[in-house]
GUTORVEX-990017 format. One line per 5 residues: number of its first residue (from 0); their letters; for each residue x, y, z of N, C-alpha, C. Coordinates in steps of 0.2 Angstrom, whole numbers. Example, Ala and Ser with C-alpha at 12.3 -4.5 7.8 and 13.67 -1.06 7.14 Angstrom:
# GUTORVEX-990017
0) AS) 66:-28:39:62:-22:39:66:-16:39  64:-11:35:68:-5:36:64:0:39
This chain:
# GUTORVEX-990017
0) MSGER) 5:-6:0:-1:-1:1:5:4:1  5:11:-3:7:14:-6:6:19:1  12:25:6:11:28:12:16:34:9  17:36:4:20:42:3:20:49:5  23:53:7:23:57:13:18:65:7
5) GAPLI) 19:65:0:16:68:-4:10:64:-5  6:56:-4:1:55:-7:-5:58:-2  -11:58:-5:-16:61:-1:-19:58:5  -20:63:9:-22:60:19:-27:56:18  -30:54:17:-33:46:14:-28:40:14
10) QRIAA) -25:42:8:-21:37:8:-13:36:12  -15:40:17:-8:39:22:-11:37:26  -18:40:27:-22:37:33:-23:27:32  -24:25:26:-24:18:24:-19:13:27  -13:18:22:-6:14:23:-3:14:30
15) AAGSA) -6:17:36:-4:16:42:-9:15:46  -16:14:46:-22:9:47:-18:1:46  -17:0:39:-11:-6:40:-7:-7:43  -2:-4:43:3:-5:47:1:-5:54  -2:-1:58:-6:-2:65:-8:-8:64
20) FTELS) -13:-12:61:-17:-16:64:-16:-22:60  -12:-22:57:-7:-29:57:-2:-33:60  0:-39:64:2:-40:70:0:-37:74  -3:-35:78:-3:-32:84:2:-34:89  3:-36:91:8:-42:95:16:-39:94
25) RPDYG) 19:-34:86:22:-33:88:25:-25:94  32:-25:95:33:-21:100:33:-15:96  35:-14:92:32:-7:89:27:-3:89  20:-8:90:11:-6:89:9:2:91  12:2:99:12:10:100:12:14:98
30) DRHRD) 21:15:95:22:19:90:20:18:82  16:13:81:12:14:76:5:18:76  1:15:81:-3:18:84:-4:24:82  2:28:87:1:35:88:3:40:80  6:36:74:8:38:68:0:39:68
35) LLALV) -4:34:68:-11:31:65:-15:41:69  -16:38:74:-18:43:79:-19:50:77  -12:51:74:-10:59:72:-12:60:66  -13:57:59:-15:57:56:-22:57:55  -27:52:57:-34:53:60:-36:56:62
40) TAVRA) -32:61:67:-34:68:71:-34:75:65  -30:74:60:-27:79:54:-34:80:51  -37:76:48:-41:74:42:-49:79:43  -51:81:39:-55:84:38:-61:82:31  -67:85:31:-71:82:27:-67:84:19
45) ADLNI) -66:89:18:-64:93:11:-56:87:9  -55:84:14:-50:81:11:-51:75:7  -59:72:8:-60:66:5:-67:70:2  -66:76:1:-68:78:-7:-79:77:-4  -80:78:1:-87:79:4:-89:84:7
50) DAREH) -94:88:6:-96:93:8:-101:94:14  -103:98:19:-107:98:21:-114:99:19  -119:94:23:-126:94:19:-130:97:24  -136:102:22:-137:108:28:-145:103:29  -147:97:25:-153:96:26:-153:89:23
55) SPAES) -159:85:23:-161:79:22:-167:77:18  -169:76:12:-176:74:11:-180:68:17  -184:69:17:-188:67:23:-188:56:19  -188:56:15:-188:51:12:-180:48:14  -175:51:11:-169:50:12:-167:43:19
60) PPVTY) -162:40:21:-161:35:25:-157:40:33  -160:41:36:-155:45:41:-148:42:44  -145:38:40:-139:37:39:-136:33:34  -131:36:29:-128:34:26:-120:30:26  -118:26:21:-112:23:23:-108:25:16
65) MHICE) -104:27:16:-98:27:11:-92:24:10  -92:18:7:-86:15:7:-80:15:6  -76:16:9:-69:19:6:-64:11:4  -65:8:10:-60:2:9:-60:-3:10  -58:-9:11:-59:-15:17:-53:-20:16
70) TEAFS) -48:-21:20:-42:-28:21:-43:-33:25  -40:-39:27:-39:-44:33:-40:-38:38  -34:-33:37:-34:-30:45:-38:-25:48  -42:-21:42:-46:-15:44:-49:-14:40  -57:-9:40:-62:-6:34:-60:0:36
75) MGVFL) -62:4:32:-63:11:34:-69:15:28  -73:20:29:-77:21:28:-78:28:29  -85:32:28:-88:37:31:-94:35:32  -97:37:38:-104:38:39:-105:47:37  -113:46:35:-116:52:36:-124:51:40
80) MGPGA) -124:58:41:-129:57:49:-135:63:47  -141:62:44:-144:66:45:-145:72:52  -150:76:50:-151:80:57:-154:75:61  -154:75:66:-159:71:72:-158:64:74  -152:61:67:-154:53:67:-147:52:74
85) SMPLH) -150:46:74:-145:42:80:-144:34:77  -139:31:78:-136:26:78:-136:22:84  -141:18:84:-140:13:90:-136:10:93  -138:8:101:-130:6:105:-130:1:101  -123:-2:100:-120:-8:97:-113:-7:98
90) DHPGM) -112:-14:95:-105:-17:99:-100:-18:92  -92:-19:96:-86:-22:90:-86:-26:94  -88:-33:93:-84:-38:98:-78:-40:93  -72:-40:98:-67:-41:95:-62:-36:93  -64:-27:93:-62:-26:85:-60:-20:90
95) NGMLK) -54:-18:87:-53:-9:89:-57:-3:83  -57:1:84:-58:6:79:-57:14:84  -58:19:76:-58:27:79:-62:31:75  -64:32:77:-72:38:74:-70:44:74  -67:49:68:-65:56:69:-71:59:64
100) VLYGK) -76:64:70:-78:69:66:-75:72:60  -81:74:54:-78:77:47:-80:82:48  -88:82:50:-89:90:51:-96:89:53  -99:96:59:-105:93:61:-102:92:70  -106:90:74:-105:88:79:-110:81:81
105) VCISC) -105:75:87:-109:71:88:-109:69:93  -114:67:98:-116:64:105:-113:56:105  -108:56:109:-108:48:108:-107:45:115  -110:40:118:-112:37:124:-107:30:124  -104:30:128:-99:23:127:-100:16:132
110) YDKLE) -99:13:133:-103:7:138:-96:3:136  -96:-1:143:-90:-10:141:-95:-13:146  -96:-20:144:-98:-26:146:-93:-29:151  -98:-31:158:-96:-30:162:-98:-40:164  -94:-44:168:-94:-51:170:-103:-50:172
115) MNLAP) -108:-56:170:-114:-56:172:-113:-59:180  -108:-61:184:-108:-66:188:-108:-60:194  -107:-53:193:-105:-50:200:-113:-48:204  -117:-48:201:-122:-46:204:-128:-49:203  -135:-52:205:-141:-54:203:-144:-49:199
120) PPQFE) -149:-49:193:-154:-45:191:-159:-41:194  -159:-35:192:-165:-32:197:-171:-33:192  -176:-29:197:-183:-32:194:-184:-24:191  -185:-28:182:-185:-22:178:-194:-22:177  -194:-14:175:-200:-12:173:-200:-10:165
125) PPVTP) -204:-12:160:-207:-18:162:-203:-25:163  -208:-29:164:-202:-35:166:-199:-39:161  -193:-43:162:-190:-44:157:-192:-54:155  -194:-55:151:-196:-63:151:-191:-69:152  -193:-72:154:-189:-79:154:-183:-80:148
130) LQTPF) -188:-79:141:-185:-81:135:-181:-74:135  -180:-69:136:-176:-62:137:-170:-63:142  -169:-66:146:-166:-67:153:-158:-69:148  -159:-72:144:-150:-74:143:-146:-69:137  -151:-64:136:-147:-58:133:-148:-53:135
135) LRRSV) -149:-52:141:-145:-47:148:-137:-47:147  -138:-40:147:-131:-41:149:-131:-33:151  -124:-33:156:-121:-32:162:-116:-26:159  -115:-20:161:-112:-18:158:-110:-9:163  -107:-4:160:-105:1:163:-106:6:159
140) LRSVA) -107:12:159:-108:19:155:-99:21:158  -94:24:152:-90:25:153:-90:31:153  -93:33:147:-94:41:145:-98:42:142  -100:52:139:-103:55:137:-103:59:135  -102:62:128:-95:65:127:-98:68:120
145) EFSGD) -98:76:118:-98:79:109:-93:78:105  -92:78:100:-86:78:97:-89:81:90  -82:85:88:-83:90:85:-77:89:79  -78:92:73:-71:91:67:-67:96:72  -64:98:79:-61:100:81:-56:98:84
150) CGPCL) -63:91:87:-61:86:93:-54:80:90  -51:77:94:-49:70:93:-52:64:92  -50:60:88:-55:52:88:-59:51:93  -62:48:93:-68:44:99:-64:35:97  -59:33:101:-54:26:102:-59:22:106
155) LTPVQ) -61:13:103:-60:9:106:-58:3:105  -59:0:111:-54:-5:111:-60:-12:111  -56:-18:109:-60:-22:113:-63:-26:119  -60:-22:123:-63:-20:130:-64:-15:134  -62:-9:129:-64:-2:133:-70:3:128
160) DNLHQ) -76:3:130:-79:7:126:-81:6:120  -81:0:119:-82:-6:112:-90:-6:112  -96:-3:115:-100:-2:113:-103:6:115  -108:7:109:-107:14:109:-113:17:105  -118:22:108:-124:24:103:-119:32:99
165) ISAVE) -122:34:95:-119:39:90:-125:45:88  -125:48:90:-132:54:88:-129:60:88  -131:64:80:-130:70:78:-135:74:82  -129:80:81:-131:86:86:-133:93:81  -139:96:83:-139:100:81:-138:102:73
170) GPAAF) -140:97:69:-138:97:62:-136:91:61  -135:90:53:-132:84:51:-122:84:53  -122:77:51:-115:77:53:-112:70:49  -104:72:51:-102:66:45:-96:63:49  -95:57:52:-88:52:54:-85:49:48
175) LDILA) -80:50:49:-73:43:45:-72:38:50  -75:33:50:-75:26:56:-69:21:53  -66:19:55:-62:14:55:-59:9:62  -62:1:59:-62:-5:63:-57:-10:59  -54:-13:65:-49:-17:64:-48:-23:71
180) PPYDP) -52:-27:69:-52:-32:61:-60:-28:58  -61:-30:52:-67:-28:49:-72:-32:54  -81:-30:52:-85:-35:55:-84:-44:52  -85:-48:54:-86:-54:49:-91:-59:56  -96:-58:52:-100:-65:55:-95:-70:58
185) GEGRD) -94:-71:52:-89:-80:51:-84:-80:57  -84:-75:59:-76:-76:65:-79:-74:70  -85:-71:71:-88:-71:77:-88:-63:78  -89:-59:73:-89:-51:75:-93:-50:71  -98:-50:73:-105:-48:71:-107:-42:76
190) CHYYR) -111:-34:70:-115:-31:75:-119:-36:80  -121:-31:84:-126:-33:90:-130:-25:92  -137:-27:92:-139:-21:95:-143:-20:103  -143:-14:105:-147:-16:114:-149:-9:115  -153:-13:120:-157:-6:123:-155:-5:130
195) VLQVA) -156:0:133:-155:1:138:-160:1:144  -160:-4:148:-167:-5:154:-165:0:159  -162:0:164:-161:3:167:-152:3:171  -151:9:176:-145:10:178:-147:5:186  -140:3:189:-142:1:195:-138:5:200
200) PGDGA) -141:10:203:-138:13:208:-136:11:214  -130:13:215:-126:10:220:-120:3:220  -123:3:212:-119:-6:209:-112:-3:208  -107:-3:211:-102:1:208:-98:-6:204  -94:-2:199:-88:-7:194:-83:-8:196
205) TDGTS) -83:-16:196:-77:-20:200:-69:-22:196  -70:-18:190:-65:-20:186:-57:-14:186  -58:-12:192:-54:-5:194:-52:-1:190  -58:1:187:-57:8:183:-62:14:186  -59:20:188:-66:25:191:-66:28:184
210) AGEHQ) -73:32:188:-75:36:182:-70:42:180  -67:45:185:-63:50:183:-59:49:175  -56:42:175:-52:41:172:-54:41:164  -61:42:162:-62:41:155:-68:48:156  -68:49:148:-71:57:146:-76:57:147
215) GGASA) -81:65:151:-86:63:154:-87:62:160  -82:58:163:-82:56:170:-88:52:172  -92:50:168:-97:44:168:-95:37:169  -98:35:175:-98:28:176:-103:24:181  -106:22:177:-114:20:180:-116:12:178
220) VTWLL) -115:7:182:-118:0:178:-126:0:177  -126:-2:172:-132:0:168:-134:-7:165  -139:-11:165:-143:-16:163:-144:-16:153  -140:-18:149:-144:-17:144:-146:-25:142  -152:-24:136:-157:-31:132:-152:-30:126
225) EIPQP) -152:-37:123:-149:-37:116:-155:-38:113  -155:-33:108:-162:-34:103:-161:-34:98  -166:-37:93:-162:-36:84:-161:-25:82  -160:-27:77:-159:-20:74:-166:-17:75  -165:-10:78:-170:-6:77:-174:-5:72
230) EEFWC) -183:-5:68:-185:-4:64:-183:2:63  -184:7:66:-182:16:62:-179:14:64  -171:10:63:-166:12:61:-164:8:53  -162:14:51:-157:9:44:-153:14:39  -147:11:37:-142:13:32:-142:14:27
235) GGEPY) -142:20:21:-142:18:14:-135:18:14  -132:17:6:-124:19:6:-125:22:-2  -118:27:-2:-119:32:-10:-110:29:-9  -108:31:-16:-102:31:-19:-96:36:-13  -89:33:-12:-86:37:-8:-84:43:-14
240) PGPPI) -84:48:-14:-80:53:-18:-73:55:-18  -70:54:-15:-63:56:-12:-59:52:-17  -51:53:-15:-46:51:-18:-48:43:-17  -45:39:-24:-46:33:-22:-40:29:-19  -39:24:-14:-35:19:-11:-30:14:-16
245) AF) -24:14:-15:-22:11:-19:-19:7:-15  -18:-3:-17:-15:-6:-14:-10:-10:-16
């Protein structure tokens, strides 16, 4: 993959992602990850030939995806969100990720899964049926924060901030999305959706992480229910207009 200094920024990002997310056990992973983070922090909508959209027709999908590239190590694309659009709470099993806002502003709520045997399930309203019980997930709300184009990326790992909900704030928004490795149901990396049932007051996390260690200072144990993809959420697709990626 071409990664020359004079190449388009998105080409250099793709090259750095391939380097960072191949052989994660290499001793220089931290340096390669920092190089990628610096490039992603610098990217703007103009680098991808994407213009900010003021509004979307009512019949348009609430979220649109522009596919840029995918390898065995990572996938990269752009999500466009209409005003008021929201991507439901979902996970990224066994995956690392970077989310960089290109224009507009988004609010991101991040959760971590916790062990199920730390506390018995509380009484939910409405009650959870016996068939739903296996789909309960005990989690902790790690952060709730707003990101704009002037902010650095929102990062996730297989164990930290792996579940998140993304909502457009005060108008349309777009963000670059890098996932490593890509979704692959055959390898156990399928997307699951969740609904927040309730926060468990006084039920502190026991993973040794304090609220102050996360952006936004949020730390509340929360019960989630795994659900099918919500009917009100759907994602369209359109061509990526930016510089092509050369492998």
